[in-house]
C-alpha positions as a Markdown table, in Angstrom:
| # | Residue | x | y | z |
|---|---|---|---|---|
| 1 | Met | 0.0 | 0.0 | 0.0 |
| 2 | Pro | 1.6 | 3.4 | -1.0 |
| 3 | Ala | 2.1 | 5.9 | 1.8 |
| 4 | Pro | -0.2 | 8.9 | 1.7 |
| 5 | Ser | 0.9 | 12.4 | 0.8 |
| 6 | Pro | 2.3 | 14.7 | 3.6 |
| 7 | Ser | -1.1 | 16.4 | 3.8 |
| 8 | Ala | -2.8 | 13.1 | 4.3 |
| 9 | Ser | -5.3 | 12.5 | 7.1 |
| 10 | Ile | -6.4 | 9.4 | 8.9 |
| 11 | Ser | -6.5 | 6.0 | 7.1 |
| 12 | Asp | -9.6 | 3.9 | 6.8 |
| 13 | Ala | -8.0 | 1.3 | 9.0 |
| 14 | Ala | -7.2 | 3.8 | 11.7 |
| 15 | Ala | -10.7 | 5.2 | 11.5 |
| 16 | Glu | -12.2 | 1.8 | 12.1 |
| 17 | Arg | -10.0 | 1.4 | 15.2 |
| 18 | Met | -11.1 | 4.8 | 16.5 |
| 19 | Ser | -14.8 | 4.3 | 16.1 |
| 20 | Gly | -16.0 | 6.0 | 19.3 |
| 21 | Gly | -14.5 | 5.8 | 22.8 |
| 22 | Ala | -11.7 | 7.6 | 24.6 |
| 23 | Asp | -9.1 | 6.8 | 22.1 |
| 24 | Glu | -10.6 | 9.1 | 19.5 |
| 25 | Arg | -10.4 | 12.0 | 21.9 |
| 26 | Ser | -6.7 | 11.6 | 22.5 |
| 27 | Arg | -5.2 | 11.3 | 19.1 |
| 28 | Leu | -4.1 | 13.0 | 15.9 |
| 29 | Thr | -6.2 | 12.4 | 12.9 |
| 30 | Ala | -4.3 | 14.6 | 10.5 |
| 31 | Val | -0.7 | 15.9 | 10.2 |
| 32 | Thr | 0.1 | 18.5 | 7.6 |
| 33 | Leu | 3.3 | 20.3 | 6.7 |
| 34 | Asp | 3.5 | 23.9 | 5.8 |
| 35 | Glu | 5.1 | 24.1 | 2.3 |
| 36 | Ala | 5.9 | 27.8 | 2.5 |
| 37 | Ser | 8.2 | 27.4 | 5.5 |
| 38 | Ile | 9.3 | 23.8 | 5.3 |
| 39 | Gly | 9.4 | 23.5 | 1.5 |
| 40 | Arg | 9.3 | 20.4 | -0.6 |
| 41 | Gly | 12.1 | 17.9 | -0.6 |
| 42 | Asn | 13.5 | 15.6 | -3.3 |
| 43 | Pro | 11.4 | 12.5 | -4.0 |
| 44 | Asp | 13.3 | 10.5 | -1.3 |
| 45 | Gln | 12.8 | 13.1 | 1.3 |
| 46 | Glu | 9.1 | 13.4 | 0.4 |
| 47 | His | 8.7 | 9.6 | 0.6 |
| 48 | Glu | 10.3 | 9.5 | 4.1 |
| 49 | Arg | 8.1 | 12.4 | 5.3 |
| 50 | Ala | 4.9 | 10.7 | 4.0 |
| 51 | Ile | 5.9 | 7.4 | 5.7 |
| 52 | Ala | 6.5 | 9.2 | 8.9 |
| 53 | Ile | 3.1 | 10.9 | 8.7 |
| 54 | Tyr | 1.4 | 7.7 | 7.9 |
| 55 | Asp | 3.0 | 5.9 | 10.9 |
| 56 | Ile | 2.0 | 8.7 | 13.2 |
| 57 | Leu | -1.7 | 8.5 | 12.0 |
| 58 | Glu | -1.8 | 4.8 | 12.3 |
| 59 | Ala | -1.1 | 4.7 | 16.0 |
| 60 | Asn | -0.7 | 7.7 | 18.3 |
| 61 | Ser | -1.6 | 9.1 | 21.7 |
| 62 | Phe | -1.9 | 13.0 | 21.6 |
| 63 | Ser | -3.7 | 15.5 | 23.7 |
| 64 | Val | -3.6 | 19.1 | 24.9 |
| 65 | Pro | -3.7 | 19.6 | 28.7 |
| 66 | Glu | -6.7 | 21.5 | 29.9 |
| 67 | His | -8.6 | 21.0 | 26.7 |
| 68 | Asp | -11.8 | 19.1 | 26.5 |
| 69 | Gly | -10.4 | 16.6 | 24.0 |
| 70 | Gly | -9.8 | 15.7 | 20.4 |
| 71 | Pro | -9.3 | 14.3 | 18.0 |
| 72 | Tyr | -6.7 | 16.8 | 16.9 |
| 73 | Ala | -5.1 | 18.0 | 13.7 |
| 74 | Leu | -1.4 | 19.0 | 13.7 |
| 75 | His | 0.1 | 21.5 | 11.3 |
| 76 | Leu | 3.8 | 21.8 | 11.3 |
| 77 | Ser | 5.8 | 24.8 | 10.1 |
| 78 | Leu | 9.2 | 26.3 | 10.6 |
| 79 | Leu | 9.6 | 29.7 | 12.3 |
| 80 | Glu | 13.2 | 31.0 | 12.6 |
| 81 | Lys | 14.6 | 27.5 | 12.9 |
| 82 | Lys | 12.0 | 26.4 | 15.4 |
| 83 | Leu | 9.3 | 23.9 | 14.8 |
| 84 | Cys | 5.9 | 25.4 | 15.2 |
| 85 | Phe | 3.1 | 22.9 | 16.3 |
| 86 | Glu | -0.2 | 24.4 | 15.4 |
| 87 | Ile | -2.9 | 22.2 | 16.9 |
| 88 | Arg | -6.4 | 22.4 | 15.7 |
| 89 | Ser | -9.6 | 20.5 | 16.5 |
| 90 | Ala | -10.6 | 18.0 | 13.9 |
| 91 | Gly | -13.1 | 20.6 | 12.6 |
| 92 | Gly | -10.3 | 23.1 | 12.0 |
| 93 | Glu | -10.6 | 25.4 | 15.0 |
| 94 | Arg | -7.2 | 26.6 | 16.1 |
| 95 | Leu | -6.6 | 25.4 | 19.7 |
| 96 | Met | -3.1 | 26.3 | 20.4 |
| 97 | Thr | 0.4 | 26.9 | 19.0 |
| 98 | His | 3.5 | 25.7 | 20.5 |
| 99 | Val | 7.0 | 26.8 | 19.2 |
| 100 | Leu | 9.6 | 24.1 | 19.8 |
| 101 | Ser | 13.3 | 25.1 | 19.7 |
| 102 | Leu | 15.2 | 22.6 | 17.6 |
| 103 | Thr | 18.5 | 23.5 | 19.2 |
| 104 | Pro | 18.4 | 20.8 | 21.8 |
| 105 | Phe | 17.9 | 18.2 | 19.0 |
| 106 | Arg | 20.9 | 19.3 | 16.8 |
| 107 | Arg | 23.3 | 16.8 | 18.4 |
| 108 | Val | 20.9 | 13.9 | 18.3 |
| 109 | Ile | 19.8 | 14.6 | 14.7 |
| 110 | Arg | 23.4 | 14.8 | 13.6 |
| 111 | Asp | 24.3 | 11.5 | 15.4 |
| 112 | Tyr | 21.2 | 9.8 | 14.2 |
| 113 | Glu | 22.0 | 10.8 | 10.6 |
| 114 | Met | 25.5 | 9.5 | 11.0 |
| 115 | Ile | 24.4 | 6.2 | 12.6 |
| 116 | Cys | 21.6 | 5.7 | 10.0 |
| 117 | Gly | 24.2 | 6.1 | 7.2 |
| 118 | Asn | 26.5 | 3.5 | 9.0 |
| 119 | Tyr | 23.6 | 1.2 | 9.3 |
| 120 | Tyr | 22.6 | 1.4 | 5.6 |
| 121 | Gln | 26.2 | 1.0 | 4.6 |
| 122 | Ala | 26.6 | -2.0 | 6.9 |
| 123 | Ile | 23.6 | -3.9 | 5.6 |
| 124 | Arg | 25.3 | -4.1 | 2.2 |
| 125 | Ser | 28.4 | -5.8 | 3.4 |
| 126 | Ala | 28.8 | -6.3 | 7.2 |
| 127 | Ala | 28.3 | -9.4 | 9.3 |
| 128 | Pro | 24.9 | -9.8 | 10.9 |
| 129 | Ala | 26.4 | -9.2 | 14.4 |
| 130 | Gln | 27.8 | -5.8 | 13.2 |
| 131 | Ile | 24.4 | -4.8 | 11.7 |
| 132 | Glu | 22.6 | -5.7 | 14.9 |
| 133 | Ala | 25.1 | -3.7 | 17.0 |
| 134 | Ile | 24.6 | -0.6 | 14.9 |
| 135 | Asp | 20.9 | -1.1 | 14.8 |
| 136 | Met | 20.8 | -1.2 | 18.6 |
| 137 | Gly | 22.7 | 2.0 | 18.7 |
| 138 | Arg | 20.4 | 3.6 | 16.2 |
| 139 | Arg | 17.3 | 2.5 | 18.2 |
| 140 | Gly | 19.0 | 3.9 | 21.5 |
| 141 | Leu | 19.5 | 7.2 | 19.9 |
| 142 | His | 15.9 | 7.2 | 18.6 |
| 143 | Asn | 14.7 | 6.4 | 22.1 |
| 144 | Asp | 16.9 | 9.3 | 23.5 |
| 145 | Ala | 15.4 | 11.7 | 21.0 |
| 146 | Ala | 11.9 | 10.5 | 21.9 |
| 147 | Glu | 12.5 | 11.1 | 25.6 |
| 148 | Leu | 13.8 | 14.6 | 24.8 |
| 149 | Leu | 10.8 | 15.4 | 22.7 |
| 150 | Val | 8.4 | 14.3 | 25.6 |
| 151 | Gln | 10.4 | 16.6 | 28.0 |
| 152 | Arg | 10.3 | 19.6 | 25.6 |
| 153 | Leu | 6.6 | 19.2 | 25.0 |
| 154 | Glu | 5.7 | 18.8 | 28.7 |
| 155 | Gly | 2.9 | 21.0 | 29.9 |
| 156 | Lys | 1.9 | 21.9 | 26.3 |
| 157 | Val | 1.2 | 18.5 | 24.5 |
| 158 | Val | 0.9 | 15.1 | 26.0 |
| 159 | Val | 2.3 | 12.3 | 23.9 |
| 160 | Asp | 3.1 | 8.7 | 24.8 |
| 161 | Phe | 6.7 | 7.4 | 24.1 |
| 162 | Asp | 5.7 | 5.6 | 20.9 |
| 163 | Thr | 4.1 | 8.7 | 19.5 |
| 164 | Ala | 7.2 | 10.7 | 20.5 |
| 165 | Arg | 9.3 | 8.2 | 18.6 |
| 166 | Arg | 7.1 | 8.6 | 15.5 |
| 167 | Leu | 7.2 | 12.4 | 15.8 |
| 168 | Phe | 11.0 | 12.4 | 16.1 |
| 169 | Thr | 11.1 | 10.3 | 12.9 |
| 170 | Leu | 9.1 | 13.1 | 11.1 |
| 171 | Ile | 11.4 | 15.8 | 12.6 |
| 172 | Phe | 14.4 | 13.8 | 11.3 |
| 173 | Ala | 12.7 | 13.4 | 7.9 |
| 174 | Leu | 12.3 | 17.2 | 7.8 |
| 175 | His | 16.0 | 17.6 | 8.2 |
| 176 | Trp | 17.3 | 14.6 | 6.3 |
| 177 | Arg | 19.2 | 15.6 | 3.2 |
| 178 | Gly | 18.6 | 12.3 | 1.3 |
């Protein structure tokens, strides 16, 4: 099944899982990217962004403290090298905007890009044990980034660890050079 476009909203399978109940009120049903500030990438970058958005929409836990509940739509843009989270109701009403500094993520993004490059290079010629060791390091960095993201969103947006991992994947895809 091809990944949806970056402006995609919820898939049919995810909609079926959400039919009513509390899960529907604590989740994202749409993630869009602001083309004016983020821009379009090359085909590989666009593919990675679309996959990251698809993964977020398939399974997530997302809520805004002191708000009656979702589901929510997230529009991401860049504002002076900061990531702007514009959170809307499913009906399009703007609920809040949170500007996230990307400075604390610079090191982990740089390290993650390097280790991903090593991983993709290793799968071509390295022994399985070497590939596994690199992959464990890659997953560890991804976990560190997710924990950092949860901390940086604290008090503004509530996400579970798995959703934070998926959101970091999207943040990385926005920076990845391809």
